[in-house]
N, C-alpha and C positions, 0 to 999 in steps of 0.2 A: 361304258360302265365306269371307267376311271374318271371320265369327265364328271359324271353324276356324283361320284364320291368326293371329288374336289369341291364341287359346288356345295355339297352338304357340310363339309368341314368349314368352308368359308362362312356359311350361314350360322353355324354354331359359334364360331369365333366372334362374328359381328354381334350376335345376340348376347354373348358374354360381356362384350365391351359395353353394350347398352345397359345391361343390368348393373355393371360396376359404376357406370356414370350416374345411374339413378341413385345408387347408394351414396356416391360422392356428393351429389347435389343435396342429399338429405342431411348432410353434416355441414355446419358453418365452417368456412375456410377463413382462418385469421389473416391469410395473405390476400384476401379479396379487398380491393380498394373501395371502401365505403366513403365516398367523397363528402357526403353530408355529415358523417360522424367526424371526419378529419377536420372539416371547417368548424364544427362545434367545439372540438378540442382546442384548436388554435385560438378561437375567440376567447376562451376562458384560460388560456395559458398565460402565466405570469413570467415576465422576463425583465430583469433590471438593466439590460443593455439596449435592446431594441423593442419597439412596440410590435407584437406579432400581428401579421395580417396574411390573408390567403390570396395568392396570385397564381397565375399559370406556371410561373417559374418556381415558386415555392412548391407547387404540386409536383413538379418534376423531381425536385430534390427529396421530397417526402417519399415518393415512389422509389427513388434510387435506394434509400436506406431501408425501406420496409418491404419492397417487393422484388426489386431487380438484383440487389446485392445483400441479402439477409446474412450470408456467411461473414461478409466483411463487417457488417454491423455488429454481429456477435463478438468479433475480435475487438472492435472499438470499445464496446461495453466492458469487456474484460480488461483491456489496458487502462480504462478509466480508473480502475481500482489501484493501479500502480501510480498513475501520474496526477490524478486529481488532488490527492493529499499534498503533493509538492506544489501544485498550482495554488491551492488554498492558502498555503503558508505565505507566499509572496503577494497574493491578492490582498490578504489581511495587512501585510507589512506596508503596502503602497496604497491602502484604502481604496481598492478598486471594487467594482460591482462583481459579485460572485459568478454571475453567468458569463463573464468574460472568458472563462476557461473553455467555453464551447468553441471559441475561435480556433483552438488547436485542433479540434476535430475537423473543421473546415480546411485548415491549412495542411495537415499531415496525417489525418485519420489516427492521431495519437501514436505515430511511429517516430521514435527518436532518431532513426537512421534514414528517414525519408529524404529523397533527393528529387527535386523537380527538373523538368526539361530545361528550365532557365538557369539552373544552378543554385536554387534556394535549397537550404539544408535544415534538417532538424524538426523538432516538434513545432516550432514557430516559424519555420521556413524563412530564415534570414538569408538575404543575398550577402555575398562576401563584404561588399562595401558597407552595408548597413550594420552587419554584425560587428565589424571592426570599429565603426563609429560608436556603437553601443558598448565597446570595451571587451568584446569577445576575441579571444586569441585564436587565430587560424594560421597554422603552418603545417609542415610536413609530418609533424609528430602528433599534433593536437588540433581538433576542430571543436571549439567550445559551443558552436551552434548545436552540437549533438548532446551537450551536457544538459540534462533535464533541469538542474538547479540554476546554473549560470545563464542558460538561454531563457528560462522563464523570468528570471529577474530582469534581464535585458528587455524582454518583451513587455513587461509591466511598465518599465520606465519609458519605453518608446510609445506605448499606447497612451500613457498619461500625458506625455508631451503633446500628442496629437489632440487629445481631448481638451487640454488647456488652450490649444490653438483654435479649435473650431466650436467648442462648447456643446458638442453633441457626440454621443457614443457611436451613432450610426455613421456620422462623417469621419470620426476617428478610425473606425473599422475600414471605411472606404479608403482613407489615406494610408492605412496599413497595407492595403493591397495595391493601390494604384499610385501612391505617392501624394504627399501633401500639395505639391504644385498642381497636379491635375484636379484635385478636389477644390482647391482655391479658385482655379479658373472656372470650374463648373458652378461654383457658388456665385461668382460674379456674373456669368452668363445667365444663370437662372434667377438671379436677384433673390435668392432664398437660401436659408440654411436647413431646409427640409430635404432630406435625402431623396424622397420620392418625387419631389418637384424638380430636382436637378439631375435626376438619374439619367435622363436621355442625353445629357452632356458629358457623361463619363464613358470611358472605354467599356466594351462589352463585358469583360471579365469582372471589372469593378462594379458595373451596373447590376450584375447578378450576385454580388457578394453578400449583401444583406439578405436576399431570399435564401441563399445557401446557409447562412447563419440560422435563419428561422427554421429551415428544414432540419438542420442538425439539432436545434433545440427541441423541436417536436419529437424527433427520434429519442432523445434522452428522457423525455417526459412520458412517452406513450409506447415504448417499444413492446411492452408486454401485450398491448392491445392487438398487436400484429403477430403474436405467437413467436416473438424473438426474445431470447434470454442470453445473458453474458456467457462467453466461453472464457473462463478465468485462467490467467497464467499460473505457474507453480506458486506454492506458498512461499518458497524462497524469494520469488520476485515480488510478492505482495508485502511481506513483512521484512522491511529493510531498514538499515541505518546508513546515514551518510556522514563521513568525517572529512576533515581537511588534512592533507599530507603535503609535505614540502620537499621530501627527498625522492630520489630515483627509486622506483620499485617496479619489478617486472610482473606481468600477469602470471608467468610460470611460478614465481615465488609465492604469490597469493594462492595459486592453485594447490601447491604443495602444503601450504599452511592450513588450508581449509578443506582439502579433499574435494574441491569442486572442479568441474571441467572448465577449461579455459574459455570455452564458448559461453558458458553461463556467466562468467565474470565479465566478459566483453559485452554481453547483452545488457548487463546492468550499468556498464561504463562505456558507452559507445563513442565517447569523445576521443579515445586514444587509438591511434591508427597503426602503431608499429609494435604492439604487444608489450608496451611498458608505459609507465607513468613517469614523465620526465621531472626533473627537479624544477621547482618554481618557488621563488621567494614570496610570491603572493598566495601560493597554495593551490593545489589541485584537489578536486573532490574524488572520493572513493566511496562507492555505494556497494554494500554487501548485505546478505541476509543477516538478520539479528542473531541467528543461532551461531554464526561463525565470527562475528565482528569482535567478540571478546578476545579470541585467539590472535587476531591480527593486531589489535591494539596492544596486547602484551608483547608481541614481537617488535612492533614499532617502538614501544617504550624501552625494550632491551637494547635498541640501537642508538639510543640517545648518547651523546658524547660523555655525559657525566656518569653513565651506567655501563659503558663498555669496558670490558676487562679482556685479559688475554684469552680466558675461557670463552667469553662471548664472541670475540673476534674469530676464534678457531671454530666455534659452532656455526658462525655465520658463513665462514668460508666453505665448510663442508655441509652446511645446512642440516645440522643435527640439533634442531631446536625442539625442546621439550616443554611445552607450555603447561602452566598449572591450571589454566582455565579449561574446564571440560568441554570437549567438542562432541556434541550430540549429533547423531545421524538424523536426517529429516523425519523418518518414521517414528523416532523416539521423541524428538523435539515437538513435532506437530500433532501430538495426541489431542484428540478433540475433548473438549470440556463442555458440559451442559450447564448453563448458568440461568437461574430463574430470576427475572427482573423483580426487584422489590419496589414497593410503593415509593413514588417520588424520584426514582432513578431515571436518568436519561441516557440515551446512546452516547452522548458526548462525554458524560461522566465516566461511563464504562470504558470508552475508548482511551481516555486519559489514565484511568486506573490500571488498565491492563496493557497499556502501551501498544494498542492496536488501532489502525486507522478506522475512522467511522465508515469509510467506503468499503473496507473489507468486511466489517461486521454486517453491514447491509447486504453485501453480495453473498456471504455465506448463508444468510438466512432469508434470501429471496425477498428483500425489502427494498423498494425503490426509494423510500424516504426514511430518515432516521427518527422515527417515532414508534415507541413501544408502550404497551399497557402493562401494568403490574401483573405478575404471574406468568408472563410469556417466557418460554424456554428458548434460549439462544445457544447456538453452537459456536464455540470459539476455538481457535487454534493458537498454539505457541504462547499460551497464557502465562504471565508471571503473576501469581496469585498474591499480590501485595495486600489486598484487603483481608485475605484469610489469615495471614500471619502478622499483619500490622507492622511491617518492617520500617515504615516511615517514623515510628516512634522509638526505634532502637538506635543506639549509637553504632558507628561503624565498627565492625569486628575484624581485627587483623588476623590473617591465617596463622596458625601456630602448628608446630610439629608435634609437641607433646602437651595435651590438654592439662595433665596433672601438674604441670609446672606453673600453671596460672596462679595468681594470688588467691588466697583462701580466706574464708570468713567462718566464724563459728556456726555449727550446725543448728538449724531450727528443728525442734523436736518433731519426730515423725508422728503422723496421725495414729489414732488407735487402729488396730488391724481391721476392725469392722468398717472403718471409714474409707479404706482403700478400694478402688474399683477392681472389678474382676480382671483376670489376665495379668495380675501384678505379682511379682515374686522378688524375694531378696536372696542375693548370692554374693558372698565375700564382701559384705558391707555395702553393696550397691543395690538400689531398688531398680528393677527392670519392669518394663511394660510391653506386652505383646499386642500389636495392632491387629484386630480381627475384622475391622470394617474401615471404609475410607474415611480418614480423619485428618484434619489439619493439625499443625503444631499447636495452634490456638485451642482447638478442641481438647487435645491431650493435656495441655498445661492447666486447663480449667478443672480437670478432675483431681488435681493435687494442690493442697494448700502450700503457699510459699514457693511455688515453682513457676517460672516465667518461660515464655517462648525462647528468650535469649539463653536461659539455662539449658534448655533442650538442645538448642543449636550448638552451644559450646561443647556440651558433654558428648554429643554424637557427631561433631564435626560436619554439621549440615550447613548448606547454603541457605540464604534467606528465602529463596523461592522454591525450596524443595518440599514436596509432600511425601512423607514416608509411605512405602508400599504396604499393602495388607500382608500380614504375616511377619513383618519386620519386628525384631525385638530391639527396643531402644532403652538407653539409660535415662532414668528420671532424676535421681539424685543419690548422693551418698548418705548412708545412715549409720546408726550406732555411734561408735567412737570416732568415726571418720569425719572429715570435713568435706564441704562441698564448694565448688568453684564459685567465685563471686561474679557479679555482672561486670 
């Protein structure tokens, strides 16, 4: 009897599996390898470094990215938001083809701390000798092969040198991997400058280098066709600023200034091995989130020899530094903003206007390519709304302790009472306005004659990128026998 029951349970389980398989087969699986579709995509794929082609080796790399290691691919796509804007800066400076940035995916999977079994390090996997040859500092305190900016610039110079030597980006990439000597010998043996014709004369790793590049390029162009999407790093890692510093500075001091964990700072600055940035007459890079960089700049400025005083020295010794720059927490700084694209606007213009990388805007809005139509709503984070309050037209305003002590000019007569907007009141010779809906300073100033955005900023001690909250009461101007502040 027990035997019969066991058989019955097994039959039920098997039938259940068969039914689930039936339903599974009824749904398209994006991880299924459709070779015909992959070939068609590669044939129409554009690349300004290599001519795409489909081979058995290319197939294996495509499968690696799309089928065998999709989790790693998601990480690569996310890190591209961090590093591609840096690459693009140096690609433009050295007049390189834009797709050369894919090389870093092949080399390091976009990991600044990557170390190969042969001892190559960083995003661009420089060996020690080559790194030093290209001017990168490598010692017990610093390894600039891990510095995203310095290593990228070195990589561009090295690649351009190889291109000038061989006249082909495919051969330049092969030389980057296997050395210019090996490529030069292969060119002589094959009597050709065509990579595919001399490929058999190259070492195996170098022989497969261009196919690996094509596989990575395919992944960056068609990842969504395989049901893969970026896993983005934190917004602190996406929206950063890099400055050059010359003096010794510890990671702990930066951590206290910014309220960031030391690990987060080290993640953005992987070149420093011992928990501090050493002094360097040529300068070291420091990368931090935009939201905290102002505080660090203020601290560094206070340490300048011409600004140090007994008070400053004492504060530095005890580290009781009180910056005037506001330090916003991530949840306050990265409030999302919905922006509606106007006719004629491009992603590149928006990126420049809001000081946000193009790659980040695309990632936040599930866009593979930076093209938008008018009327599209975009989600943005950490926005400085310069367009709303038009600060580029305003002179620099120095902070003041007491606004009433500013120079004054005669009052322009107040409008008739009927001309004033709702939610406006007068008290003690000052006109006040209560904000009842989301408005910019520009919107508010437009409701009153002879009132500018700068007037509102001075009267209310506002920063140029602030949008007053709903419910806030702000000063508009002085009235009656009073005078109002000048611009």
